N, C-alpha and C positions, 0 to 999 in steps of 0.2 A: 649414479645415475642406474636404474633398475628397468628392464626390460621385463613386459610379459606379453605373451602371444596373443594376438587379436585373432576371435574365430569366424572363418569364412567372411573376409572381409580383407581388403585391399590397405590394411592400414595397421604400422606397431606402434605400441602403447609406450611410452617411458613412465612407471608409473612414480617415480621421484624423483626430482632434481630441485637444485636450487638456484635462483637468482643474486646474485652480488648486487646490493644497494653500495653507494657512494662512502655509505659510512660503515661498511665492514658487514649490516645486518646483511643475510639470507635471507629468500623469500621461498618459499615453497611451491614446484607447480607440479601438476600431472598434464604430460602431452601426449595429442593423439597425431602421426603423421603418417600421409602418403606412405605406401612401400620407396615409392623411388624419389622422396624429397631430396635424398643426399643428391641425386644425381640431376635432379630437376627442383628446383626450389620453387617454395610456394607461397603464398601469403598465411599468414596467420589471423586467428581469430582468437579473440581473449577475454576470457571472463574472469573477473577480479574481485574477488568477494570473503565475506569470512567466515562463512558456513561450512568449512571442513570438508576438503576435496576429499580426503581419505574415508569418512562414513557420511556423514549429515545431506551432502548433494551428491554423493557418492551415484543412486540407482537414478537422478535427474541428468546429472555429468553425461553419462551412457546414453542415454535420449538424444544427444545433441552433437556432443563432439564426433563420436565415431563417422556421425553421417557427414562433418564439415568433411574430415580427413581421405572420407572415402568420395569425395567429390571434389579434390583438386585442395584441399585447405590444411594448413595444421592448426586442433583446436588445443587451446590451452587454457587449463583451469590455474588460478594462481590465488593461494589463501592470505591473504591480506598482512600485513605484519601485524604478532600478537595472537594470530589465528591459526587452527588446524597445526600445520607443521610447520609452519614458518617461524622465525625467529623475532623478539623482540615483545612489548608489550602495547595493545588496544587499546587507548584512553577515551575513545569516541568517534564519533560516525566522520567521516570526511575533512578530518583534518587535515592540515597542508601539508603535514610529512606522510601521507597518503597519499596525495595526488602527486607529489613530489615522486614518491616510490612507482607511481604510476607510470608516469613520465620515462623514467628509467627502464623499467620493464618494456616499453616499447624502444626504447632504444635496445636493449640487448635481443628483443623477438627479432629486430631489424636487423639485425649482424649476425645470426645464426646463418652459418652452410646452409640449415636446410631451408630457409627462408629469403625469398626475393627481395626483402625490405619494404613490402608493404602490409600494415595490421587493421585490423578493423577491432572495435569492441562491442560485445556484448553482455547484456546483462539484464535479471529482472531485478527488481528493487533496488539494495544496495549497488549490484552491480550498472545497472540501468543512471543512475546517481551520477556514479562515479565517471560511467561512461560520457555522460555531458561534461562533465565536470574538468575531469581529464582532456576532451576536446576542447575546451576554453582556451589549457594551454599552448593548443596548437603544434604539438607536438610533430615533426615533419612526416615520419612513416604512419602516423594515423589518417586514413582514408575514408573510414566513414564509421558510422555508429549506430547500432540498432539496440535503444532503450526501450525496454520492458515497463513498465507500472513503476512509473518514475515521476520526480516533479524538478522542475524548475523555480521553483520557490521556495524554502526549506521551513517558512516559518510558515506562510499562508496558505499552504497544500501540502501539507507533509500529516504524517503520525501523532504530532506535539501538537499543533495547533490548528483549528477550523475558526474561521471568522471572529478569531481573537480568544475564542475558546479553548479552555482544556480538554483536550481528548482521552475519554478513557482509554484510546489505544496508547497513549505516551508511555502508561504506567505497566502495562500488558507488553507493549516493547522493549520498554527498559529492562522488563523481568527475564525476556528472551535472549538478550544480549547479555546480560549478568550470567544469565545461565551457560551459553557459550563459552563466555568470558574464562569459565571454573574451568574447562576440560583442557589436558595437557597435550604436546604432540603425541604420535606412536612411537614407544622406544622400536619398532621395527624398523622404522624409518631416520630415526634423527641420532639412534643411538644413545650414550650412556647422558647425553645432557639431558635428556627429557623430563629428569626432574627436576632441575635447576630451571629451565624454561618453563615449567608449569609453577612453580612456585614466583618467580618475576612476574607473573600473571595473575595469580591470586593476589599477590602484596600488591601490584601494579594497576591495576583495568579502571579502579575505581568504582564509585557510585554515580552511572549516568545520569539516574531519575534528578537525584539532586542536581547535575549541572541543567538540565535542561527548565527544571523549577525555576531556577534561576536568573531565567531569561524569560519573561514572560510576555514581552512586548519585541515587535520586529526591529531589535539593534544588530551590533555588529555581528554577534555570537551567529546570528541567523541569514546574515547575507552573503556571509561567506562561504561558497560553494553554492549559491544561487546565482543559477546563470539567467534571471532575469534581469540582473545587476548590470547585464551589459550582453545582449544576444549577440550580438555581431560578434562577441568574441570566438564563435563555433562558426567553424570554417569549412566544414569536410560535410557529407549528404548525411541526414540521419531518419530513420525511419522510427516512427513514435507509437508504440502498439499499448492499449491497456482492455480493459474490459467494464462493463458498464456493473458490474459485483464488486470491483475493485474499488480502493481508494482513492486511486493516483490518475482518473480518467481525466479529468481537466489540465493538464497541462498537455495532451494531447493535441488540445485545441489551441492553445497558446501557442505551443510551436509548430504548428500551422501557419499562425497568425504573423508571428514576430520575428522567426529563423530568414536569414534571406541565404539562404545555399536548398539546394534541393530536399525536400523535406516531405514526406509521405506520413499520413497518420492510419491507424486501423486500429479499430475499436471493436471488439465483440459482445459476447455475453457472458463474457469470463469473469469468475473471480482474481484472485493476487497468483494467476499460474501461467506458465507458458503455454501461447495458446494452442499445441502439437497434445498438451494435456486441459486444455480447457473446459472448466467445468465452473457454470451450467454450461452446455453443451449445445452449439456444433463446435466440436474441437477442428483446427484447419490441418495442413501440413505447413505447420509454420517452418521447418527447416528448409524445404525447397525456397519461401519467402524470403528466407535471410540469405540461401544462395543465390537468389534471382538479384537480389539489392547487392551484393556483396561482387558478383560475378558482372554487372554492371559500372558499381563505380570504385571497384578497385583492378578489376581485368579489362574491363572496357568494352566488353561483351554486348552488342548492340542487339538486346532483348527486350528491347520494349518498355521497358521497366518506368520511366520518366512519362510516358502516355498515360498511365493509369492516373485514376481520380485522386486528386490530392488525399481526401478520405476515403476510406471505407467502412460501413459501420451495420452494425445490425439493428435492425428495426426489428425492437419486441413488441412482440401482439398481447393484449389483455390474455390475463392465467389468475389462476384464483392464488393469492396469498399461502404463503407457503414460507419456513425457513432453509427450505433448501430445496432446489431444482437438480435433475439429470440433465434438462431441456429446456429453451426456452423458443418457443414456437416466433419466426418470425422471416424477414427477407434482408439479404444483401443491398444497402443503397449508398451510390457513390456521389460526392461533391465535385466536382471540378475546381473550386480555389475552397478558401475558408478563410474568413466568416463569407455564408456564401450574400446573393445581393435578394433579397429578399423582404416582404413584409412579415410584421408579426402580430399575432392577436392579442389584444388587449382586453381586461375583462376589469370592471368596474366593483369594488367591495361594496355590499350593503348589509344589513344584519342579516347571517345565514346565506348569502346568497353571492354568487359571482354572477353580474349582469353584463349585458351591452349595454345599458341606458345611462349613457355619460352626458345629456342634454339635460338630466332632472334627476340626478341621482337621490334615492332616500337618504336624509343624515342621518346620524346617528353615530352611538357610540358602544363598544361593547368592551366587558371586561373579562379578564382572566386572568387567574392565580393558581397556578399550576400546582399538584401536588407533585411530591419527589417520585413516583413511580410510573411519570410518563417517562417513556422512555426504555420501562424493563423489556418491549417488546421491539425495537430497534434494529436489531443485530448490532455486529461490528461496524467500525465505520470503513475496514478494510476486512471485506471477506475473505476465506481462503477455503471456504468451502469444505471447512473442518467442522465437520454436525450442521446444525441449522442455526447459521450465521448470518442468515439475511431475515430481516425485517418480518415479522410475522403481522395479521390482521391488524391493522391501522385500526379498527374499530375498539381495540384494546390499551391504545393511547387517546383516542378521540375524546373520551370522556373527559380529561384534564386537561381539553383545548379549545378553543374556539374553531369553527369546521365553516366554510364558508364551499356551499357547492352549485355548480354549474346546474343547469338543463340537463335533460338527457341526450347525447348527439344524436341526430338523423342520421349519418355516415361517419364512418368512420375517420376519426380526428389524430393527424400525426406531428410530431413535433420530432426536431432534431437540432440538440441546442444547449444553451444554458438559460431556462426560467429566471423570472428574473422577478421579486416582491417587491412593491413599493407600500409604505406603511407609512402612515402620522400616526403616532401614538406617544402617549405621555407614560412615566411611570413612578409609582412611591416609594422609592429607594432612589438613594445616588449610583448605586448600580444596578445593573441585570442582564439579563439576555434575550434573546427571541431566537426561536426554531421553529422554522418554516417546512412546512409536507405537503406535498401534492401526491397525492392516490387514486388512483384508476377503483371508481367505486361502480361494482357489478350490481345487477338488477337484484339482486338479492341481497345487498348490503353490504357485501365482503367488499375490503379497501387492501389494496395493492399500493405500496406505496410506489413511487415512479423515481423521483428524486427529492433532496429536502436541500435547506440550506441552515446556518448558524449564523449570529451576529453577536458578541459583545457590544453591551451597546455604548461603557466606554472607549469602545473604538471606530465609530463612527464616522468618526474622521479621519482614519487612518491608522492602523496597528505599532506607527511607530512611539504611541503616544497615548496614556491615559488621561480623558477629558469626565470629569463624574458629571452624573445628570442631577437637574435642579425637577425636584420632584415635583409634579405637577404640570410641569411647562411641555409644551408640544416638541415633538423632534420629528423630524421627516427623513428615513433610513431606508437604505435599499440592501436587500437580501438576494445575493445570486443564489441560484442555487446552483446545484452540481448540474453539470451536460446528463443528457437523457437523449437516446433514441427512444422513443417510445411511441406506440401505437392505442388509443383509446376505442376499443369499439364502440360499433353503435348498437344504440340502446343504454351506453354506461354513461356515468358524468363524472366530470372533473373536480374533487375536495382538494381545497387548500386546508392545511391545519393550522394554529397556534399556537403556540406556546411559549413559556418561560422557565420551562426548566426542560432537560432531555437526558436523564443520568440513568446507565453510568455512562452512554455513549461522548457524553460531553459532562463534566464536574461542575453540578449545580452552584447558581452564585451564592454568595455569604448567607444572604437572608431573604426571609419567600418574598418575592415580587411582586404585585402587584400591575401587568400592562391594562392601559385602556387604548382599545385600537378606534382611531376615527375615520370610521368607512368611510365617510363622500372625498376624503382625499387619496385612499389608499388603492393599488393597482396592480394586476398581477398581469406581468406580459410575457406570451408563452410564444415560442420559436418555432411557427408551424410550417410546415415541411409537404407537398405534394410529391405524391410518387410520379419517380420517372421512368418513361420507355426505357430508355440507357442501364437502368438498375438490373433489368434481366441479364445484362451481360457479363456480372460482377459475382465470380463464382471463385471457389479454391478447391481444391483436391483435402479429401478423406486424409487422415492423420496417418505419416506411412508405418507400414511394420518394423520396428526395431527391436533386432534379441533383446536389450534390454540389459539387466542384469541379475543374476539370479540369488535371492535371497527368501532365506528361510524363516518365517513365521514361528516363533518361538512360544509365543504366547499372545493370544488376541487381545486388543487396544479396544478403547470407547470412545468416539467424540459425540458427547451431548451436550446440549444447554436445559438446566431448570430454573424455573422460577418458586421459588418457596416463599409462602406468607405465615405467618404467627398472628391471626386475628386476635389473639388475648393480647401478645407483647407490641402488635401492631410493628413490628417488624419482619423485613421482604431482603431475600437475596437473590440474587441471580449466580447459580451455581455452572460456570463452565469446564469441562472435563474435554481435555484434549492428550490423549493415553492413546500413545503410539504402539503400547505392547514391547514385550522382546523379540529382536531380527538377528539373526545370526548373516554375514556378509561373508559368503565363502571365501572371494576370492581378495580378500584383507584378515580372513582367518579372524574376525571380531562381531563379537554380539553385544549390540546397543540394544537400550531401554531408554524411553524418552517420555516423561510422564509429567504433564502440566496442571493443574488446578485454580482456578480463578472464583474469586466472591467476590461479587459486588452489593452491600448490604445497606440497611439505612432503618429510620424508626419514622413513619409516616406522621408529618410535621417538623421535625426537629430538624433543623436545615447546619445542626453543628453536628450531625450523625453519620451521614456518607463515610463508609471505611470501604477501601480497594483494599484486597490482598491478592498478590499471583506465589504458588510455592509448586516451586520445578524439582521436578529429580530427573539425572542422568546417569547414566552407566555405560562403559567402555570394559570388556570382559576378554579377556584370551587367555589360556591355559598358564597360571603364573603371573598372572598379574592381571588390578582388577580396581578400576576406579569408579568411584560413587562422588556424587557431591549433592547438596541441595542448596537451594536457595530458597530464600522466603524474601517478600517484601510488603511492606503495610503501607499503605497514603489516607492518612484523614487529612479532615480542616477542620478548624471554628472560623469564624469569622474576620481572623485577621491573619492568620498565617495557616501555612500547610504544615503538615506532620510526618514525617517518612523514618519509619526503621526499616533494616536490612539484616538478613542475617545471611554467612557464607560458612557452608562446613562442609570439608573436602574428606575423603577416606580414600588410603591405599590400602589393598587386601585385605578389608574387613577394621583398619583402625584410623581415628581419626587425627590426620595430618596438621590439620588447620583449619583454623574459625576466627570469623572477626563478625562483630557486629556494628551497625550506623546508626545512630540517631540525630536527625535535622530537623529543623526549626527552618522554613523559608515563609518572609512574609506575604501577603496576597498582595497583590498589586492589579487593584481592578478585574482579578478574575474570580 
């Protein structure tokens, strides 16, 4: 192991050490220790993820783990087996071996002379997932979990499927991991074996997209790692955190409802980021929240954490639509329990209207056959605040949807919770989907999406099976929208939009479908909330000033979302550019480049034409050593099958040393 000095801090850094697993594999760790930990052992806070401690998460790690070490904890960052500088091969998410490794890591940490035997787990996204999953294994030393932007249900509420519909993020996320898995460990840390470890990854990581597309219903593949199968398995306190712009907000509310341990929820306006780096703002002193949680449940400090509201959530005010925001105006609200005990507001659907006329609703039906273009302005399922990835003005989408508007509100109307849309509908095809959106419509007509929901209609009775529709038959379905905390300003109205396509956020149905909505038997249920005097007491400190990491930006990148339409060929493409440029990490003597391009295209009216392509370029360089990898994944479909083509090329010092291609066909199963 090697130590690097920490500057103006009360801790030291172990830049690289390895943790032995029972099968002989060694996992790489970076550890921040209080200066006196050897004589006065401390609890450890573990972050266990595949995103490369040496380079790609190094800047973010420096904003958290040194703070933990300066406040009486050991901060520990471990690369998963087969990632970063760890040995082995990473073959998929949340495998049994990953969770077993997690338990062994905790046992190893608890036995170190600088550790007092207690461990917490913290993580965002992958690390938030496996924090809950490892907690369900009940390792004795694990005393608390801080789970950020995660889920308890890997099928119903993850990057792969939503409401039984295939998400576009399923492809982009598979492509992200395809690129990560193509990179080697750092020879400076692992020595001569680096190349052998690299080729094991190149050859063995596999095509994750094929695996995920092969499980289109909620089977045992997805039940594994889903703690919703047995919430009682989690026996330590959980702080669950997310943001309204994130894809994983819903799980915070389920964990509050279902866990039988001290549990609190925190939801800000943020995208898929830790709250101290939260965008849209306001960001908060999240490290302070973590320390208070760990002080209470690990060190038994009587700091009153258990007396905080069960849920603290940012109520977002009306704001014009935009693909990105630096700040969302609003206020912090608190709920002493979740779910709360209060009435909901219910609206009746009438042609073009949302009314409270339940005694004598106007009977009627309305048809919609949405074009593939509905969804081009939907943004990402999970926003990373990387360019304008939030939904744009929903008037761009509403031309291909049915819309139902309330009257303008006389006073501000506030909601906190999950709206539910109940529809009586019929379909002209045996398969199809429905997408519902709620938008805040300003007096000038601009429409800001507040929340949305999706449902694969063949999953109307459950995600574990496919039941085709009988064309023309009426069905009653319920679509739960994502949780929201929203204030609709006085003078604005609320719009419900219903479509039967939402590409590329969700993959389109196998054929064009026409839905008939029978309005007299359809409802919208809203989680109305009134502002409470106690809300004013909820406040957070501003993000703390952390020295951070010195990174020299060598070439600027760009983050852009571009919609291209060729009116001659009737082809449309959404182009997403996520280019981090080239930058140099001084204390690792490493130059990194990261450039990903995504393309989602279709021809108007041709449901066999949707095509999604992701091309990723990654570079790692220092004097005498240069690694470059290119990965490309293409997903297309016809009415019967999905078609996957993938390419991987790896270069060492300018020479291609590995190349592989995949071509797969996977049958559609109601998706």
